[in-house]
C-alpha positions, 0 to 999 in steps of 0.5 A: 941636492935631490928636489924632493929635499929641498926646502919648499920654493914660495911662489907669490902669484900674481895674475896671469898663466905664469906663476901656474906654469913655474908652479907645475914646473917645479911640482914636476920636479918633485920639489914641495912648493907653496903658493901666496895667491894675491886675492882678486889677481891670482889664477884660481887655478892654484888651488891644485897646489899647496896655497894660501890666499892673501889680501894685497895689504896682508904683507904679514900674512904672506910672510907667515903663510911663507915661513909656516910652510918652510919656504926660503926660496921665493919666486914672484911671478904674475901681473898686478894692477893698481889695487883698489884702496877700498879693498885694501885690507892692511895688516900689522905686518903692512903697517910695520913696513909701511916706510918699506912700502912706500919706497918701493912704490917710488919709481920706475918699473925697474928700480921699484921692482929692485927694491921689491927684491930688497925687501922680500930678501929684508924678510929672510927669503931669497928670491929667484928668477925663472931661469933658476926654477923653470928655464925651459920657459925661456925662448930657446934660439931660432925659428918656433913654427914654420914660418921665418922673417924675410929681409924687411922683417930682419930690419925691423927687428934689428931697427926694433931692438936698437930702439929697446937699448936705446930706451933702456936707461929710461926704464922704459920700452920692453917691446917696440913695432916696427915696419922695416926702418920706421918705428911704429909703437913703443910700450909704455907704463901700460905694457905690451897688449896696451901698446898693441891695443894703441895702434889704430891701423894695420902694419902690413909686413911689420915685428914685434920685438920683445926682449929685457931692457939693459940691465933690467931685474930679470928676477920679478919681471922677465918680459912674456908672450903667449897666445894672445901675443900672437893673435894680437899681432896677426889682427895688426896684420903684423909679419911675426914676433921677435924675442931675444931668447933665454931673455923672454917667456913663451907662455904655452909654447905649443899653443903659441907654435900652432896659432903662429902657424895657423895666422901665418906669422913667425916667431923667432928667438934672436941673439940680441948683444947685451947692451952697456949698463948707462946710469939712469937719466933719472938720477942725473936730472938738472933741477933747475929751470933750463936758461933756454925755456921760458913759461907762458902763461901764469901756472909755473912747473914745480921743481918736481915738474922742472926734473920731469922736463929734464928727464923728458927732454933727454928721452926726446933727445934718445928719440931723435937720435933713433929717427923716432918719437915726437912726445912722451909724458913724465910723471915723478921721473917715470916714463908713462907713456913714448910716441911712436907714430901715433899723435901726441894725443894719443900718447897722452890718452894712453898716459891718463890711465897711468898717473902715480898714486900719490897724484891721484890720492892728493887729487893735485895735477902731476905729470908732464906732456913733453914734445920736441919740433913738431907742427903744432896743429896736432896741439890744437893751436892752429886757427886757435880763436880765443871765443871759439871753442875748445877742441876735445881732441887737442892737446891742451884739453887732453892734458886737463882732463889727464891731471897732467901739470902741464906741457913743455916743448923743449925744441922750436920756438913757437912763432911770437902770435902762436904763443900768445894763443898758446900761453892763454889757451894753457891758462884756460886749461889751468896747466902751465906751458914751457917753450924755447924762448919765443922768435921774433 
């Protein structure tokens, strides 16, 4: 069917350049379109196309605008920040859809996105992916620019994509920074930019690898790089960027090419074999307290906390198998942050901004810092004096300030004296502490 005779394509636009690039491509094809822009998120440049602005709470307004302009197919594109609930203006469509919307917000990124797709399809709209409407935005195979990876970078690329595959079942880690055989950083719920911004030192010769997780919902959340990604990588001393060909969006491709050449970085689309889709570990999390773990101190984990501990334990086992990371932060079976080479304290700092909405609204503690088999110095336990000051950069203080419910060590029992001091610190912070049974 000629594009001009097809029904109008609806575009639900969040932040960033992607909705504009899609709209421009659709307009060039001759197909009619209508953009529904989220107030405070979508770029004002959507105004060059037919559009309607809506508040994020205007679910009814969104669907009415799409239907009024003959849209039967929808693309959801762009970033979205946590909404300011004081500025949310729910309409009748929002209120009548509230049970479905609440279910959409539960779980990890991919499970949330699948529910978002089902929600709009339940409204009679067919949700399309980028490959359906703007396939030229996806990374082609081979080099994009004049620089190529060397042997060390090829090792890093393979290492990073192996890490992405290993973490796929945990719904985390679209991007990984590797230097040779080292895993330097792993993307958490904060996204790639937050991961790169959190790397404190230069990673000379390292690589950023980015691609979809196994089984990822590609109609809504396609991994993306752009010119700013190149600049961030250059500032860190990285040698280049590798993305999965056909599975990653490259925004402003010519500008990416120019900046990469100017900064001396390679950008390459690589063929990454599809990994088998494993069952989500969150679905199989044990609910009872493991017999090999004991509670230190007076605070006890809730049933939900034990589920988070179990999921974190499985995640750390996967990290250990890959020779990476000693800690992670889990909240309601949602992985907020994963350690690469940074201290556990930095993982908690990143996660502090990403706690689930419900916990913040109810002002209750939610989330567990899970650590494995490492020296206890980073916890602030070495040299602990009960009458001395609590060091602000230590794990107990940070977990308390981040609103976490507690800390769980999954390997390596604490020596008896250290365990007693740790229990006192957990009690002072008002959080629980779980560890393997104390060594004599």
